[in-house]
PDB file of N, CA, C and O in Angstrom:
ATOM      1  N   MET A   1      14.735   3.627  16.325  1.00  0.00           N
ATOM      2  CA  MET A   1      13.357   3.869  15.930  1.00  0.00           C
ATOM      3  C   MET A   1      13.294   4.577  14.581  1.00  0.00           C
ATOM      4  O   MET A   1      12.487   4.203  13.731  1.00  0.00           O
ATOM      5  N   LEU A   2      14.130   5.593  14.370  1.00  0.00           N
ATOM      6  CA  LEU A   2      14.128   6.330  13.113  1.00  0.00           C
ATOM      7  C   LEU A   2      14.483   5.415  11.946  1.00  0.00           C
ATOM      8  O   LEU A   2      13.868   5.509  10.884  1.00  0.00           O
ATOM      9  N   GLU A   3      15.462   4.534  12.125  1.00  0.00           N
ATOM     10  CA  GLU A   3      15.856   3.614  11.057  1.00  0.00           C
ATOM     11  C   GLU A   3      14.696   2.708  10.663  1.00  0.00           C
ATOM     12  O   GLU A   3      14.474   2.474   9.475  1.00  0.00           O
ATOM     13  N   LYS A   4      13.961   2.199  11.633  1.00  0.00           N
ATOM     14  CA  LYS A   4      12.809   1.339  11.339  1.00  0.00           C
ATOM     15  C   LYS A   4      11.734   2.125  10.591  1.00  0.00           C
ATOM     16  O   LYS A   4      11.120   1.599   9.663  1.00  0.00           O
ATOM     17  N   GLU A   5      11.502   3.378  10.983  1.00  0.00           N
ATOM     18  CA  GLU A   5      10.522   4.229  10.298  1.00  0.00           C
ATOM     19  C   GLU A   5      10.939   4.461   8.854  1.00  0.00           C
ATOM     20  O   GLU A   5      10.098   4.391   7.958  1.00  0.00           O
ATOM     21  N   LEU A   6      12.212   4.734   8.606  1.00  0.00           N
ATOM     22  CA  LEU A   6      12.689   4.954   7.245  1.00  0.00           C
ATOM     23  C   LEU A   6      12.557   3.689   6.409  1.00  0.00           C
ATOM     24  O   LEU A   6      12.182   3.767   5.239  1.00  0.00           O
ATOM     25  N   GLN A   7      12.854   2.532   6.978  1.00  0.00           N
ATOM     26  CA  GLN A   7      12.722   1.273   6.253  1.00  0.00           C
ATOM     27  C   GLN A   7      11.271   0.991   5.897  1.00  0.00           C
ATOM     28  O   GLN A   7      10.990   0.431   4.837  1.00  0.00           O
ATOM     29  N   SER A   8      10.346   1.375   6.774  1.00  0.00           N
ATOM     30  CA  SER A   8       8.937   1.109   6.507  1.00  0.00           C
ATOM     31  C   SER A   8       8.377   2.046   5.448  1.00  0.00           C
ATOM     32  O   SER A   8       7.284   1.799   4.938  1.00  0.00           O
ATOM     33  N   ARG A   9       9.081   3.103   5.105  1.00  0.00           N
ATOM     34  CA  ARG A   9       8.639   4.043   4.071  1.00  0.00           C
ATOM     35  C   ARG A   9       9.227   3.689   2.709  1.00  0.00           C
ATOM     36  O   ARG A   9       9.535   4.575   1.911  1.00  0.00           O
ATOM     37  N   THR A  10       9.383   2.390   2.445  1.00  0.00           N
ATOM     38  CA  THR A  10       9.788   1.865   1.149  1.00  0.00           C
ATOM     39  C   THR A  10       8.717   0.876   0.708  1.00  0.00           C
ATOM     40  O   THR A  10       7.962   0.383   1.546  1.00  0.00           O
ATOM     41  N   PRO A  11       8.631   0.575  -0.588  1.00  0.00           N
ATOM     42  CA  PRO A  11       7.636  -0.424  -1.007  1.00  0.00           C
ATOM     43  C   PRO A  11       7.778  -1.742  -0.257  1.00  0.00           C
ATOM     44  O   PRO A  11       6.778  -2.312   0.180  1.00  0.00           O
ATOM     45  N   MET A  12       8.998  -2.232  -0.103  1.00  0.00           N
ATOM     46  CA  MET A  12       9.184  -3.506   0.599  1.00  0.00           C
ATOM     47  C   MET A  12       8.818  -3.389   2.079  1.00  0.00           C
ATOM     48  O   MET A  12       8.330  -4.352   2.670  1.00  0.00           O
ATOM     49  N   GLY A  13       9.045  -2.232   2.677  1.00  0.00           N
ATOM     50  CA  GLY A  13       8.648  -2.027   4.065  1.00  0.00           C
ATOM     51  C   GLY A  13       7.139  -2.082   4.230  1.00  0.00           C
ATOM     52  O   GLY A  13       6.629  -2.706   5.160  1.00  0.00           O
ATOM     53  N   VAL A  14       6.421  -1.417   3.311  1.00  0.00           N
ATOM     54  CA  VAL A  14       4.957  -1.419   3.358  1.00  0.00           C
ATOM     55  C   VAL A  14       4.426  -2.826   3.092  1.00  0.00           C
ATOM     56  O   VAL A  14       3.512  -3.286   3.777  1.00  0.00           O
ATOM     57  N   ILE A  15       4.995  -3.506   2.104  1.00  0.00           N
ATOM     58  CA  ILE A  15       4.575  -4.879   1.808  1.00  0.00           C
ATOM     59  C   ILE A  15       4.815  -5.779   3.019  1.00  0.00           C
ATOM     60  O   ILE A  15       3.992  -6.641   3.325  1.00  0.00           O
ATOM     61  N   GLY A  16       5.929  -5.583   3.702  1.00  0.00           N
ATOM     62  CA  GLY A  16       6.219  -6.360   4.906  1.00  0.00           C
ATOM     63  C   GLY A  16       5.170  -6.160   5.986  1.00  0.00           C
ATOM     64  O   GLY A  16       4.749  -7.116   6.637  1.00  0.00           O
ATOM     65  N   ILE A  17       4.745  -4.911   6.178  1.00  0.00           N
ATOM     66  CA  ILE A  17       3.700  -4.630   7.170  1.00  0.00           C
ATOM     67  C   ILE A  17       2.406  -5.332   6.767  1.00  0.00           C
ATOM     68  O   ILE A  17       1.741  -5.939   7.607  1.00  0.00           O
ATOM     69  N   LEU A  18       2.044  -5.251   5.472  1.00  0.00           N
ATOM     70  CA  LEU A  18       0.834  -5.920   4.998  1.00  0.00           C
ATOM     71  C   LEU A  18       0.922  -7.433   5.196  1.00  0.00           C
ATOM     72  O   LEU A  18      -0.056  -8.067   5.591  1.00  0.00           O
ATOM     73  N   GLN A  19       2.081  -8.004   4.924  1.00  0.00           N
ATOM     74  CA  GLN A  19       2.250  -9.449   5.099  1.00  0.00           C
ATOM     75  C   GLN A  19       2.109  -9.853   6.561  1.00  0.00           C
ATOM     76  O   GLN A  19       1.499 -10.877   6.868  1.00  0.00           O
ATOM     77  N   GLU A  20       2.667  -9.055   7.456  1.00  0.00           N
ATOM     78  CA  GLU A  20       2.646  -9.395   8.884  1.00  0.00           C
ATOM     79  C   GLU A  20       1.291  -9.166   9.529  1.00  0.00           C
ATOM     80  O   GLU A  20       0.854  -9.967  10.355  1.00  0.00           O
ATOM     81  N   THR A  21       0.615  -8.068   9.156  1.00  0.00           N
ATOM     82  CA  THR A  21      -0.592  -7.679   9.880  1.00  0.00           C
ATOM     83  C   THR A  21      -1.873  -7.735   9.056  1.00  0.00           C
ATOM     84  O   THR A  21      -2.963  -7.788   9.625  1.00  0.00           O
ATOM     85  N   GLY A  22      -1.765  -7.724   7.722  1.00  0.00           N
ATOM     86  CA  GLY A  22      -2.951  -7.715   6.873  1.00  0.00           C
ATOM     87  C   GLY A  22      -3.566  -6.347   6.702  1.00  0.00           C
ATOM     88  O   GLY A  22      -4.562  -6.199   5.993  1.00  0.00           O
ATOM     89  N   SER A  23      -2.984  -5.331   7.346  1.00  0.00           N
ATOM     90  CA  SER A  23      -3.483  -3.962   7.211  1.00  0.00           C
ATOM     91  C   SER A  23      -2.336  -2.992   7.458  1.00  0.00           C
ATOM     92  O   SER A  23      -1.245  -3.383   7.874  1.00  0.00           O
ATOM     93  N   LEU A  24      -2.609  -1.713   7.189  1.00  0.00           N
ATOM     94  CA  LEU A  24      -1.588  -0.682   7.379  1.00  0.00           C
ATOM     95  C   LEU A  24      -2.044   0.339   8.404  1.00  0.00           C
ATOM     96  O   LEU A  24      -3.241   0.597   8.526  1.00  0.00           O
ATOM     97  N   PRO A  25      -1.109   0.925   9.143  1.00  0.00           N
ATOM     98  CA  PRO A  25      -1.452   2.017  10.055  1.00  0.00           C
ATOM     99  C   PRO A  25      -2.012   3.207   9.266  1.00  0.00           C
ATOM    100  O   PRO A  25      -1.720   3.369   8.081  1.00  0.00           O
ATOM    101  N   MET A  26      -2.805   4.020   9.923  1.00  0.00           N
ATOM    102  CA  MET A  26      -3.444   5.163   9.273  1.00  0.00           C
ATOM    103  C   MET A  26      -2.439   6.155   8.692  1.00  0.00           C
ATOM    104  O   MET A  26      -2.798   6.926   7.802  1.00  0.00           O
ATOM    105  N   GLN A  27      -1.194   6.161   9.166  1.00  0.00           N
ATOM    106  CA  GLN A  27      -0.198   7.099   8.640  1.00  0.00           C
ATOM    107  C   GLN A  27       0.054   6.875   7.147  1.00  0.00           C
ATOM    108  O   GLN A  27       0.570   7.767   6.474  1.00  0.00           O
ATOM    109  N   TYR A  28      -0.297   5.710   6.624  1.00  0.00           N
ATOM    110  CA  TYR A  28      -0.132   5.408   5.195  1.00  0.00           C
ATOM    111  C   TYR A  28      -1.385   5.745   4.383  1.00  0.00           C
ATOM    112  O   TYR A  28      -1.388   5.574   3.163  1.00  0.00           O
ATOM    113  N   HIS A  29      -2.429   6.212   5.026  1.00  0.00           N
ATOM    114  CA  HIS A  29      -3.697   6.574   4.379  1.00  0.00           C
ATOM    115  C   HIS A  29      -4.244   5.444   3.492  1.00  0.00           C
ATOM    116  O   HIS A  29      -4.593   5.692   2.338  1.00  0.00           O
ATOM    117  N   PRO A  30      -4.322   4.218   4.006  1.00  0.00           N
ATOM    118  CA  PRO A  30      -4.834   3.125   3.178  1.00  0.00           C
ATOM    119  C   PRO A  30      -6.331   3.290   2.930  1.00  0.00           C
ATOM    120  O   PRO A  30      -7.089   3.620   3.842  1.00  0.00           O
ATOM    121  N   HIS A  31      -6.747   3.058   1.682  1.00  0.00           N
ATOM    122  CA  HIS A  31      -8.169   3.145   1.372  1.00  0.00           C
ATOM    123  C   HIS A  31      -8.478   2.362   0.105  1.00  0.00           C
ATOM    124  O   HIS A  31      -7.620   2.153  -0.752  1.00  0.00           O
ATOM    125  N   LYS A  32      -9.749   1.931   0.017  1.00  0.00           N
ATOM    126  CA  LYS A  32     -10.227   1.234  -1.169  1.00  0.00           C
ATOM    127  C   LYS A  32     -10.434   2.254  -2.280  1.00  0.00           C
ATOM    128  O   LYS A  32     -10.820   3.396  -2.031  1.00  0.00           O
ATOM    129  N   LEU A  33     -10.173   1.828  -3.497  1.00  0.00           N
ATOM    130  CA  LEU A  33     -10.400   2.675  -4.659  1.00  0.00           C
ATOM    131  C   LEU A  33     -11.764   2.351  -5.256  1.00  0.00           C
ATOM    132  O   LEU A  33     -12.365   1.326  -4.932  1.00  0.00           O
ATOM    133  N   SER A  34     -12.244   3.225  -6.123  1.00  0.00           N
ATOM    134  CA  SER A  34     -13.553   3.022  -6.742  1.00  0.00           C
ATOM    135  C   SER A  34     -13.439   3.225  -8.251  1.00  0.00           C
ATOM    136  O   SER A  34     -12.352   3.448  -8.783  1.00  0.00           O
ATOM    137  N   GLY A  35     -14.577   3.143  -8.924  1.00  0.00           N
ATOM    138  CA  GLY A  35     -14.594   3.313 -10.373  1.00  0.00           C
ATOM    139  C   GLY A  35     -13.855   2.183 -11.063  1.00  0.00           C
ATOM    140  O   GLY A  35     -14.037   1.015 -10.721  1.00  0.00           O
ATOM    141  N   LYS A  36     -13.015   2.531 -12.042  1.00  0.00           N
ATOM    142  CA  LYS A  36     -12.298   1.489 -12.782  1.00  0.00           C
ATOM    143  C   LYS A  36     -11.266   0.766 -11.922  1.00  0.00           C
ATOM    144  O   LYS A  36     -10.728  -0.262 -12.334  1.00  0.00           O
ATOM    145  N   PHE A  37     -10.984   1.299 -10.726  1.00  0.00           N
ATOM    146  CA  PHE A  37     -10.037   0.676  -9.801  1.00  0.00           C
ATOM    147  C   PHE A  37     -10.740  -0.062  -8.657  1.00  0.00           C
ATOM    148  O   PHE A  37     -10.101  -0.449  -7.679  1.00  0.00           O
ATOM    149  N   GLU A  38     -12.053  -0.254  -8.783  1.00  0.00           N
ATOM    150  CA  GLU A  38     -12.809  -0.935  -7.726  1.00  0.00           C
ATOM    151  C   GLU A  38     -12.200  -2.307  -7.437  1.00  0.00           C
ATOM    152  O   GLU A  38     -11.822  -3.036  -8.355  1.00  0.00           O
ATOM    153  N   GLY A  39     -12.111  -2.645  -6.162  1.00  0.00           N
ATOM    154  CA  GLY A  39     -11.523  -3.906  -5.738  1.00  0.00           C
ATOM    155  C   GLY A  39     -10.048  -3.795  -5.391  1.00  0.00           C
ATOM    156  O   GLY A  39      -9.443  -4.756  -4.915  1.00  0.00           O
ATOM    157  N   LEU A  40      -9.467  -2.619  -5.629  1.00  0.00           N
ATOM    158  CA  LEU A  40      -8.061  -2.391  -5.316  1.00  0.00           C
ATOM    159  C   LEU A  40      -7.934  -1.442  -4.134  1.00  0.00           C
ATOM    160  O   LEU A  40      -8.854  -0.682  -3.834  1.00  0.00           O
ATOM    161  N   TRP A  41      -6.802  -1.491  -3.476  1.00  0.00           N
ATOM    162  CA  TRP A  41      -6.463  -0.605  -2.370  1.00  0.00           C
ATOM    163  C   TRP A  41      -5.299   0.284  -2.771  1.00  0.00           C
ATOM    164  O   TRP A  41      -4.503  -0.075  -3.639  1.00  0.00           O
ATOM    165  N   GLU A  42      -5.202   1.452  -2.135  1.00  0.00           N
ATOM    166  CA  GLU A  42      -4.084   2.365  -2.354  1.00  0.00           C
ATOM    167  C   GLU A  42      -3.589   2.863  -1.006  1.00  0.00           C
ATOM    168  O   GLU A  42      -4.367   3.031  -0.067  1.00  0.00           O
ATOM    169  N   CYS A  43      -2.282   3.097  -0.923  1.00  0.00           N
ATOM    170  CA  CYS A  43      -1.715   3.741   0.258  1.00  0.00           C
ATOM    171  C   CYS A  43      -0.603   4.678  -0.184  1.00  0.00           C
ATOM    172  O   CYS A  43      -0.121   4.612  -1.315  1.00  0.00           O
ATOM    173  N   HIS A  44      -0.209   5.548   0.729  1.00  0.00           N
ATOM    174  CA  HIS A  44       0.867   6.500   0.473  1.00  0.00           C
ATOM    175  C   HIS A  44       2.134   6.007   1.164  1.00  0.00           C
ATOM    176  O   HIS A  44       2.220   6.006   2.392  1.00  0.00           O
ATOM    177  N   ILE A  45       3.119   5.588   0.364  1.00  0.00           N
ATOM    178  CA  ILE A  45       4.413   5.220   0.923  1.00  0.00           C
ATOM    179  C   ILE A  45       5.081   6.490   1.441  1.00  0.00           C
ATOM    180  O   ILE A  45       5.619   6.521   2.548  1.00  0.00           O
ATOM    181  N   LYS A  46       5.034   7.531   0.623  1.00  0.00           N
ATOM    182  CA  LYS A  46       5.441   8.893   0.989  1.00  0.00           C
ATOM    183  C   LYS A  46       4.369   9.806   0.424  1.00  0.00           C
ATOM    184  O   LYS A  46       3.398   9.309  -0.148  1.00  0.00           O
ATOM    185  N   SER A  47       4.499  11.114   0.558  1.00  0.00           N
ATOM    186  CA  SER A  47       3.403  12.019   0.207  1.00  0.00           C
ATOM    187  C   SER A  47       2.904  11.833  -1.224  1.00  0.00           C
ATOM    188  O   SER A  47       1.692  11.836  -1.437  1.00  0.00           O
ATOM    189  N   ASP A  48       3.775  11.672  -2.205  1.00  0.00           N
ATOM    190  CA  ASP A  48       3.326  11.460  -3.580  1.00  0.00           C
ATOM    191  C   ASP A  48       3.963  10.201  -4.172  1.00  0.00           C
ATOM    192  O   ASP A  48       4.339  10.173  -5.344  1.00  0.00           O
ATOM    193  N   TRP A  49       4.076   9.176  -3.354  1.00  0.00           N
ATOM    194  CA  TRP A  49       4.549   7.866  -3.814  1.00  0.00           C
ATOM    195  C   TRP A  49       3.529   6.862  -3.326  1.00  0.00           C
ATOM    196  O   TRP A  49       3.423   6.604  -2.127  1.00  0.00           O
ATOM    197  N   LEU A  50       2.774   6.293  -4.260  1.00  0.00           N
ATOM    198  CA  LEU A  50       1.640   5.442  -3.934  1.00  0.00           C
ATOM    199  C   LEU A  50       1.935   3.981  -4.233  1.00  0.00           C
ATOM    200  O   LEU A  50       2.790   3.655  -5.056  1.00  0.00           O
ATOM    201  N   LEU A  51       1.214   3.120  -3.550  1.00  0.00           N
ATOM    202  CA  LEU A  51       1.250   1.687  -3.822  1.00  0.00           C
ATOM    203  C   LEU A  51      -0.188   1.231  -3.988  1.00  0.00           C
ATOM    204  O   LEU A  51      -1.036   1.534  -3.150  1.00  0.00           O
ATOM    205  N   ILE A  52      -0.469   0.508  -5.056  1.00  0.00           N
ATOM    206  CA  ILE A  52      -1.805  -0.035  -5.302  1.00  0.00           C
ATOM    207  C   ILE A  52      -1.712  -1.552  -5.226  1.00  0.00           C
ATOM    208  O   ILE A  52      -0.797  -2.161  -5.779  1.00  0.00           O
ATOM    209  N   TRP A  53      -2.674  -2.150  -4.533  1.00  0.00           N
ATOM    210  CA  TRP A  53      -2.662  -3.607  -4.402  1.00  0.00           C
ATOM    211  C   TRP A  53      -4.070  -4.156  -4.303  1.00  0.00           C
ATOM    212  O   TRP A  53      -5.024  -3.443  -3.992  1.00  0.00           O
ATOM    213  N   GLN A  54      -4.169  -5.454  -4.579  1.00  0.00           N
ATOM    214  CA  GLN A  54      -5.405  -6.205  -4.390  1.00  0.00           C
ATOM    215  C   GLN A  54      -5.174  -7.127  -3.210  1.00  0.00           C
ATOM    216  O   GLN A  54      -4.126  -7.765  -3.107  1.00  0.00           O
ATOM    217  N   GLN A  55      -6.143  -7.198  -2.329  1.00  0.00           N
ATOM    218  CA  GLN A  55      -5.974  -7.981  -1.109  1.00  0.00           C
ATOM    219  C   GLN A  55      -7.129  -8.948  -0.950  1.00  0.00           C
ATOM    220  O   GLN A  55      -8.293  -8.554  -1.021  1.00  0.00           O
ATOM    221  N   ASN A  56      -6.808 -10.216  -0.735  1.00  0.00           N
ATOM    222  CA  ASN A  56      -7.803 -11.243  -0.470  1.00  0.00           C
ATOM    223  C   ASN A  56      -7.593 -11.711   0.963  1.00  0.00           C
ATOM    224  O   ASN A  56      -6.671 -12.478   1.239  1.00  0.00           O
ATOM    225  N   ASP A  57      -8.428 -11.260   1.858  1.00  0.00           N
ATOM    226  CA  ASP A  57      -8.250 -11.555   3.279  1.00  0.00           C
ATOM    227  C   ASP A  57      -8.503 -13.018   3.638  1.00  0.00           C
ATOM    228  O   ASP A  57      -7.905 -13.527   4.586  1.00  0.00           O
ATOM    229  N   THR A  58      -9.371 -13.697   2.904  1.00  0.00           N
ATOM    230  CA  THR A  58      -9.696 -15.072   3.269  1.00  0.00           C
ATOM    231  C   THR A  58      -8.569 -16.043   2.928  1.00  0.00           C
ATOM    232  O   THR A  58      -8.451 -17.098   3.552  1.00  0.00           O
ATOM    233  N   GLU A  59      -7.738 -15.695   1.940  1.00  0.00           N
ATOM    234  CA  GLU A  59      -6.638 -16.573   1.554  1.00  0.00           C
ATOM    235  C   GLU A  59      -5.278 -15.955   1.850  1.00  0.00           C
ATOM    236  O   GLU A  59      -4.252 -16.535   1.496  1.00  0.00           O
ATOM    237  N   LEU A  60      -5.248 -14.794   2.491  1.00  0.00           N
ATOM    238  CA  LEU A  60      -4.009 -14.089   2.798  1.00  0.00           C
ATOM    239  C   LEU A  60      -3.136 -13.908   1.560  1.00  0.00           C
ATOM    240  O   LEU A  60      -1.949 -14.235   1.566  1.00  0.00           O
ATOM    241  N   VAL A  61      -3.751 -13.377   0.491  1.00  0.00           N
ATOM    242  CA  VAL A  61      -3.052 -13.141  -0.771  1.00  0.00           C
ATOM    243  C   VAL A  61      -2.985 -11.640  -1.020  1.00  0.00           C
ATOM    244  O   VAL A  61      -3.995 -10.942  -0.931  1.00  0.00           O
ATOM    245  N   LEU A  62      -1.789 -11.151  -1.332  1.00  0.00           N
ATOM    246  CA  LEU A  62      -1.598  -9.759  -1.728  1.00  0.00           C
ATOM    247  C   LEU A  62      -1.079  -9.747  -3.155  1.00  0.00           C
ATOM    248  O   LEU A  62      -0.108 -10.436  -3.466  1.00  0.00           O
ATOM    249  N   ILE A  63      -1.712  -8.974  -4.022  1.00  0.00           N
ATOM    250  CA  ILE A  63      -1.241  -8.824  -5.393  1.00  0.00           C
ATOM    251  C   ILE A  63      -0.889  -7.359  -5.589  1.00  0.00           C
ATOM    252  O   ILE A  63      -1.775  -6.510  -5.685  1.00  0.00           O
ATOM    253  N   MET A  64       0.401  -7.063  -5.647  1.00  0.00           N
ATOM    254  CA  MET A  64       0.844  -5.692  -5.850  1.00  0.00           C
ATOM    255  C   MET A  64       0.661  -5.348  -7.322  1.00  0.00           C
ATOM    256  O   MET A  64       1.158  -6.063  -8.191  1.00  0.00           O
ATOM    257  N   THR A  65      -0.048  -4.258  -7.609  1.00  0.00           N
ATOM    258  CA  THR A  65      -0.361  -3.953  -8.997  1.00  0.00           C
ATOM    259  C   THR A  65       0.452  -2.805  -9.570  1.00  0.00           C
ATOM    260  O   THR A  65       0.769  -2.829 -10.759  1.00  0.00           O
ATOM    261  N   ASP A  66       0.805  -1.796  -8.772  1.00  0.00           N
ATOM    262  CA  ASP A  66       1.542  -0.658  -9.317  1.00  0.00           C
ATOM    263  C   ASP A  66       2.064   0.223  -8.200  1.00  0.00           C
ATOM    264  O   ASP A  66       1.581   0.170  -7.069  1.00  0.00           O
ATOM    265  N   THR A  67       3.057   1.035  -8.534  1.00  0.00           N
ATOM    266  CA  THR A  67       3.576   2.040  -7.620  1.00  0.00           C
ATOM    267  C   THR A  67       4.015   3.236  -8.442  1.00  0.00           C
ATOM    268  O   THR A  67       4.452   3.073  -9.582  1.00  0.00           O
ATOM    269  N   GLY A  68       3.909   4.420  -7.894  1.00  0.00           N
ATOM    270  CA  GLY A  68       4.312   5.638  -8.586  1.00  0.00           C
ATOM    271  C   GLY A  68       3.639   6.846  -7.978  1.00  0.00           C
ATOM    272  O   GLY A  68       3.041   6.762  -6.906  1.00  0.00           O
ATOM    273  N   THR A  69       3.739   7.978  -8.670  1.00  0.00           N
ATOM    274  CA  THR A  69       3.113   9.209  -8.196  1.00  0.00           C
ATOM    275  C   THR A  69       1.646   9.234  -8.617  1.00  0.00           C
ATOM    276  O   THR A  69       1.211   8.394  -9.405  1.00  0.00           O
ATOM    277  N   HIS A  70       0.879  10.199  -8.093  1.00  0.00           N
ATOM    278  CA  HIS A  70      -0.514  10.355  -8.514  1.00  0.00           C
ATOM    279  C   HIS A  70      -0.588  10.514 -10.032  1.00  0.00           C
ATOM    280  O   HIS A  70      -1.432   9.895 -10.680  1.00  0.00           O
ATOM    281  N   THR A  71       0.287  11.335 -10.598  1.00  0.00           N
ATOM    282  CA  THR A  71       0.286  11.571 -12.039  1.00  0.00           C
ATOM    283  C   THR A  71       0.580  10.290 -12.806  1.00  0.00           C
ATOM    284  O   THR A  71      -0.051  10.029 -13.830  1.00  0.00           O
ATOM    285  N   ASP A  72       1.517   9.495 -12.334  1.00  0.00           N
ATOM    286  CA  ASP A  72       1.858   8.235 -13.001  1.00  0.00           C
ATOM    287  C   ASP A  72       0.677   7.268 -13.019  1.00  0.00           C
ATOM    288  O   ASP A  72       0.442   6.587 -14.017  1.00  0.00           O
ATOM    289  N   LEU A  73      -0.056   7.211 -11.925  1.00  0.00           N
ATOM    290  CA  LEU A  73      -1.066   6.172 -11.747  1.00  0.00           C
ATOM    291  C   LEU A  73      -2.464   6.573 -12.185  1.00  0.00           C
ATOM    292  O   LEU A  73      -3.253   5.724 -12.599  1.00  0.00           O
ATOM    293  N   PHE A  74      -2.778   7.863 -12.098  1.00  0.00           N
ATOM    294  CA  PHE A  74      -4.138   8.291 -12.414  1.00  0.00           C
ATOM    295  C   PHE A  74      -4.120   9.309 -13.522  1.00  0.00           C
ATOM    296  O   PHE A  74      -5.174   9.793 -13.933  1.00  0.00           O
TER     297      PHE A  74
END
């Protein structure tokens, strides 16, 4: 169980969850962004490691846009 949890706390692990389910568990704090980032989603891979993506639910398309710390991205 611990190994699976550690694997899911990587960008590819999070992307895999999104590909399989179309959403993320609340432990990743997924949320829509606003302002100049409107239309994008953000989640926390780890406490200060973020992933930003665009998601089209009708066509099952994920576009990964960036990853990094809060300082790197905002």
